[in-house]
Kinemage of the C-alpha trace (Angstrom):
@kinemage 1
@onewidth
@group {chain A} dominant
@subgroup {mainchain}
@vectorlist {calphas} color= white
{ca met a 1} P 14.309 -10.242 -18.928
{ca pro a 2} L 11.961 -11.513 -21.496
{ca asn a 3} L 8.655 -13.222 -19.761
{ca lys a 4} L 4.953 -12.757 -20.492
{ca lys a 5} L 4.227 -12.756 -16.942
{ca tyr a 6} L 6.513 -9.355 -16.370
{ca phe a 7} L 5.535 -7.758 -18.900
{ca lys a 8} L 1.759 -8.268 -18.198
{ca leu a 9} L 2.252 -7.168 -14.559
{ca ile a 10} L 4.677 -3.751 -15.748
{ca ser a 11} L 2.204 -3.066 -18.594
{ca glu a 12} L -0.700 -3.347 -15.945
{ca ser a 13} L 0.890 -1.313 -13.010
{ca met a 14} L -0.581 1.674 -12.509
{ca leu a 15} L 2.741 3.547 -12.991
{ca phe a 16} L 3.518 2.290 -16.380
{ca ala a 17} L -0.275 1.428 -17.761
{ca gly a 18} L -1.553 2.645 -21.780
{ca leu a 19} L 2.175 2.825 -22.229
{ca pro a 20} L 2.776 1.397 -25.656
{ca asp a 21} L 5.002 -1.784 -26.020
{ca glu a 22} L 7.720 -0.627 -26.818
{ca his a 23} L 8.213 1.049 -23.400
{ca ile a 24} L 7.332 -1.728 -21.689
{ca asn a 25} L 9.939 -4.203 -23.283
{ca ala a 26} L 12.518 -1.091 -22.821
{ca leu a 27} L 11.468 -1.281 -18.729
{ca leu a 28} L 11.501 -5.195 -18.996
{ca leu a 29} L 14.905 -5.144 -20.091
{ca ile a 30} L 16.324 -3.646 -17.101
{ca ser a 31} L 14.507 -4.511 -14.058
{ca glu a 32} L 15.767 -7.040 -12.407
{ca ile a 33} L 14.127 -9.913 -10.286
{ca arg a 34} L 14.454 -9.757 -6.710
{ca asp a 35} L 13.247 -12.480 -3.801
{ca phe a 36} L 12.724 -11.809 -0.295
{ca glu a 37} L 11.899 -14.444 2.954
{ca lys a 38} L 9.040 -13.750 5.072
{ca asn a 39} L 9.410 -10.517 7.899
{ca gln a 40} L 12.980 -9.527 5.304
{ca leu a 41} L 13.634 -6.241 5.372
{ca ile a 42} L 14.027 -4.822 1.893
{ca phe a 43} L 15.142 -1.054 2.566
{ca leu a 44} L 15.687 1.141 4.921
{ca glu a 45} L 14.863 4.817 5.833
{ca gly a 46} L 17.796 6.566 5.098
{ca asp a 47} L 18.853 4.049 3.375
{ca lys a 48} L 20.147 6.430 -0.475
{ca gly a 49} L 17.444 5.772 -3.425
{ca ile a 50} L 18.898 3.483 -5.796
{ca gly a 51} L 15.591 1.943 -7.430
{ca phe a 52} L 12.356 0.794 -7.133
{ca tyr a 53} L 10.204 -1.753 -7.009
{ca ile a 54} L 7.495 -3.238 -8.710
{ca asn a 55} L 5.763 -5.962 -5.958
{ca val a 56} L 5.094 -9.810 -7.529
{ca asp a 57} L 3.550 -11.706 -5.229
{ca gly a 58} L 3.226 -11.672 -1.521
{ca arg a 59} L 2.579 -8.260 0.232
{ca val a 60} L 5.301 -5.808 1.193
{ca lys a 61} L 5.249 -3.367 4.174
{ca ile a 62} L 6.122 0.504 4.009
{ca phe a 63} L 6.636 1.506 7.468
{ca lys a 64} L 8.266 4.623 10.030
{ca leu a 65} L 9.533 3.344 13.502
{ca ser a 66} L 8.643 6.014 16.681
{ca pro a 67} L 12.022 6.912 18.373
{ca glu a 68} L 10.395 3.853 20.789
{ca gly a 69} L 10.933 1.342 18.193
{ca lys a 70} L 7.110 1.448 17.358
{ca glu a 71} L 5.952 0.596 14.370
{ca his a 72} L 3.449 2.117 12.205
{ca ile a 73} L 2.596 0.962 9.188
{ca leu a 74} L 2.004 3.458 6.070
{ca his a 75} L 1.134 1.630 3.314
{ca ile a 76} L 0.474 -2.427 2.519
{ca phe a 77} L 1.257 -3.009 -1.032
{ca gly a 78} L 0.152 -6.413 -2.910
{ca pro a 79} L 1.070 -8.016 -6.560
{ca gly a 80} L 1.158 -5.463 -9.527
{ca glu a 81} L 1.899 -2.013 -7.078
{ca pro a 82} L 4.820 -0.231 -7.124
{ca tyr a 83} L 7.363 0.761 -4.347
{ca gly a 84} L 9.731 3.041 -3.495
{ca glu a 85} L 9.609 4.864 -6.178
{ca val a 86} L 10.164 8.892 -5.080
{ca pro a 87} L 13.540 8.743 -4.840
{ca val a 88} L 13.594 8.501 -8.699
{ca phe a 89} L 12.924 11.712 -8.508
{ca ser a 90} L 14.499 13.059 -5.859
{ca gly a 91} L 17.609 11.043 -6.510
{ca lys a 92} L 17.741 11.006 -2.726
{ca thr a 93} L 16.833 8.719 0.458
{ca tyr a 94} L 14.112 6.318 0.771
{ca pro a 95} L 11.518 7.969 3.082
{ca ala a 96} L 10.681 4.963 4.888
{ca asn a 97} L 11.273 1.600 5.379
{ca ala a 98} L 9.902 -1.806 3.455
{ca ala a 99} L 9.954 -5.399 4.249
{ca ser a 100} L 7.992 -8.214 2.957
{ca ile a 101} L 4.735 -9.671 5.099
{ca asp a 102} L 4.960 -12.793 3.120
{ca ala a 103} L 8.083 -14.696 1.149
{ca ser a 104} L 7.193 -12.268 -1.929
{ca arg a 105} L 8.962 -11.553 -5.319
{ca ser a 106} L 9.904 -7.915 -6.691
{ca leu a 107} L 11.472 -6.742 -10.345
{ca phe a 108} L 13.954 -3.923 -9.521
{ca phe a 109} L 14.582 -1.159 -11.439
{ca pro a 110} L 17.715 0.930 -11.162
{ca arg a 111} L 17.185 4.390 -10.370
{ca asp a 112} L 20.206 4.857 -13.281
{ca ala a 113} L 18.763 2.836 -15.667
{ca val a 114} L 15.106 4.186 -15.230
{ca val a 115} L 16.614 8.255 -15.126
{ca ala a 116} L 18.514 7.272 -18.656
{ca leu a 117} L 14.844 5.704 -20.426
{ca leu a 118} L 12.930 8.775 -18.848
{ca ala a 119} L 14.977 11.214 -21.116
{ca lys a 120} L 14.639 9.268 -24.360
{ca asn a 121} L 10.965 8.582 -23.307
{ca pro a 122} L 9.813 11.122 -21.669
{ca ala a 123} L 5.859 9.843 -21.983
{ca ile a 124} L 6.765 7.290 -19.378
{ca ala a 125} L 8.121 9.860 -16.721
{ca leu a 126} L 4.544 11.832 -17.696
{ca asn a 127} L 2.629 8.104 -15.915
{ca met a 128} L 5.278 8.346 -13.469
{ca leu a 129} L 4.588 11.920 -12.628
{ca ala a 130} L 0.659 10.989 -12.765
{ca val a 131} L 1.596 8.130 -9.964
{ca leu a 132} L 3.615 10.015 -7.624
{ca ser a 133} L 0.764 12.959 -7.285
{ca met a 134} L -1.530 10.231 -6.715
{ca arg a 135} L 0.250 9.160 -3.691
{ca leu a 136} L 0.225 12.420 -2.496
{ca arg a 137} L -3.033 12.651 -2.330
{ca gln a 138} L -3.584 8.884 -0.439
{ca phe a 139} L -0.725 10.332 1.990
{ca thr a 140} L -2.831 13.950 2.466
{ca val a 141} L -5.565 11.662 3.499
{ca ala a 142} L -3.591 8.986 5.401
{ca val a 143} L -2.172 12.147 7.944
{ca glu a 144} L -5.941 13.950 8.060
{ca asn a 145} L -7.256 10.765 9.319
{ca leu a 146} L -4.054 9.910 12.403
{ca ser a 147} L -4.488 13.530 13.105
{ca leu a 148} L -8.366 14.938 12.889
{ca lys a 149} L -10.271 10.663 13.459
{ca glu a 150} L -10.698 8.753 16.358
{ca val a 151} L -9.723 5.709 15.580
{ca pro a 152} L -13.413 4.127 15.156
{ca gly a 153} L -13.713 6.396 12.690
{ca arg a 154} L -10.374 5.012 10.821
{ca leu a 155} L -11.567 1.801 10.689
{ca ala a 156} L -14.856 2.377 9.389
{ca ala a 157} L -13.345 3.946 6.665
{ca his a 158} L -11.043 1.109 5.879
{ca leu a 159} L -13.987 -1.565 5.916
{ca leu a 160} L -15.973 0.861 3.601
{ca met a 161} L -12.922 0.652 1.471
{ca leu a 162} L -12.678 -2.971 1.567
{ca ser a 163} L -16.036 -3.578 0.768
{ca leu a 164} L -15.301 -1.300 -2.750
{ca glu a 165} L -11.923 -2.607 -3.250
{ca gln a 166} L -13.407 -6.568 -3.012
{ca glu a 167} L -16.559 -5.416 -4.659
{ca lys a 168} L -18.866 -6.684 -2.068
{ca lys a 169} L -21.396 -4.423 -0.583
{ca asp a 170} L -21.736 -6.389 3.113
{ca arg a 171} L -19.375 -8.832 3.645
{ca val a 172} L -15.883 -8.010 3.941
{ca val a 173} L -12.113 -10.401 4.525
{ca leu a 174} L -9.459 -8.796 6.316
{ca asn a 175} L -6.523 -9.744 3.957
{ca ile a 176} L -3.800 -9.205 6.984
{ca pro a 177} L -3.882 -9.936 10.559
{ca lys a 178} L -4.900 -7.697 12.997
{ca thr a 179} L -1.805 -6.935 13.921
{ca leu a 180} L -0.658 -5.166 11.154
{ca leu a 181} L -4.356 -3.432 10.646
{ca ala a 182} L -3.717 -2.239 13.983
{ca ser a 183} L -0.416 -0.807 13.229
{ca leu a 184} L -2.317 0.200 10.058
{ca leu a 185} L -4.890 2.070 11.857
{ca gly a 186} L -2.626 3.856 14.048
{ca thr a 187} L -3.548 1.873 17.224
{ca ile a 188} L -2.443 -1.548 19.445
{ca pro a 189} L -4.329 -4.885 18.815
{ca glu a 190} L -6.149 -4.848 22.406
{ca thr a 191} L -7.401 -1.466 20.672
{ca leu a 192} L -8.671 -2.753 17.745
{ca ser a 193} L -10.563 -5.447 19.351
{ca arg a 194} L -12.225 -3.928 21.992
{ca ile a 195} L -13.483 -1.332 18.576
{ca leu a 196} L -14.941 -4.195 16.990
{ca ser a 197} L -16.661 -5.156 19.745
{ca arg a 198} L -18.016 -1.971 20.361
{ca met a 199} L -19.051 -1.990 16.713
{ca ala a 200} L -20.309 -5.588 16.686
{ca ala a 201} L -22.515 -3.952 19.867
{ca gln a 202} L -23.948 -1.512 18.062
{ca asn a 203} L -25.028 -2.937 15.027
{ca leu a 204} L -22.574 -1.786 12.857
{ca ile a 205} L -20.369 -4.591 12.003
{ca glu a 206} L -20.649 -9.248 12.945
{ca val a 207} L -17.481 -10.313 12.857
{ca gln a 208} L -16.336 -13.581 12.271
{ca gly a 209} L -12.996 -13.910 12.210
{ca arg a 210} L -11.400 -12.309 9.459
{ca ser a 211} L -14.476 -12.236 7.925
{ca ile a 212} L -16.627 -9.062 8.646
{ca arg a 213} L -20.105 -8.891 7.928
{ca leu a 214} L -21.308 -5.271 7.267
{ca leu a 215} L -24.561 -4.356 8.871
{ca asp a 216} L -25.412 -1.162 8.465
{ca leu a 217} L -23.267 1.166 5.232
{ca glu a 218} L -24.798 3.969 6.308
{ca gly a 219} L -23.806 3.615 10.446
{ca leu a 220} L -20.595 3.026 9.234
{ca arg a 221} L -19.894 6.285 6.454
{ca leu a 222} L -21.237 8.035 9.472
{ca leu a 223} L -18.685 6.802 11.715
{ca ala a 224} L -16.074 7.074 8.718
{ca glu a 225} L -16.808 10.818 8.192
{ca thr a 226} L -17.206 11.724 12.376
{ca gly a 227} L -14.975 9.245 13.979
{ca arg a 228} L -16.515 8.420 17.144
{ca leu a 229} L -18.638 5.596 17.957
{ca ala a 230} L -21.962 6.572 20.143
C-alpha cells in the first residue's frame, strides 16, 4: 500500500519514530486501511487481539463499561496515535473497548504479520516496548487521579494538560463534547457543569462554550494537586 501520507503517518507515530525507511516501508506493506462510521465499534473488550491500529483521521475512544452499562472513557486518540497494541505482545484479548467518535480511518496491522516482522527487525520491537512503558505510566497516573483526586482536581489537571498540548497559556478549546469529557474524568455531565460553574465563580476560569480562559494558572495547579475546590 505505497502512499506518502501513510508513510509519513507511520514514520512520525510514537510507535515507530526514528526507524529507518526500510522498516517503515515494511510496516506500510503489511498495513490495511479500515474506515469506520461515527460511533462504530472497532473492537470489544475480550475480543481476540488480532492486531493494532494507528488512527489516520477522526477520533477514537477507548472505554470500559460497568456492570450497569455506564461508560468510562480511558483514552481518546487523534490522528497519528496508536491503539490496541498490547495484544501484539501478549497474544491475548483486548483489555478494553474501542469505538470511533467521528467518521474516521485507521491503519490496521495484523498481529501475525507484525510478529513476523519483529522477529526480523528487533529495533521495531524496542520502539514498541518504549511506547507500552509510557502507556503503563499514563494508566497508573489515570488510576491515581480517579482514586485519589476529587473531580475538580481531575478537571484542573485536564485543562492544564490541554494548555500544554495546544501551546496556549491562558486559553484552551475543549476538543470533545462535555458528555465525553465527563466520562473521561469519571463523572456525569451535570456534575461537570456544576464544577465548571464553581471554578468560574472562584475566578479560576471563564467559560465561553468550548473555549475556556484560564484566569488563575497557579490556582489551577494547586487545585490539580489537592483535588478540591475551596
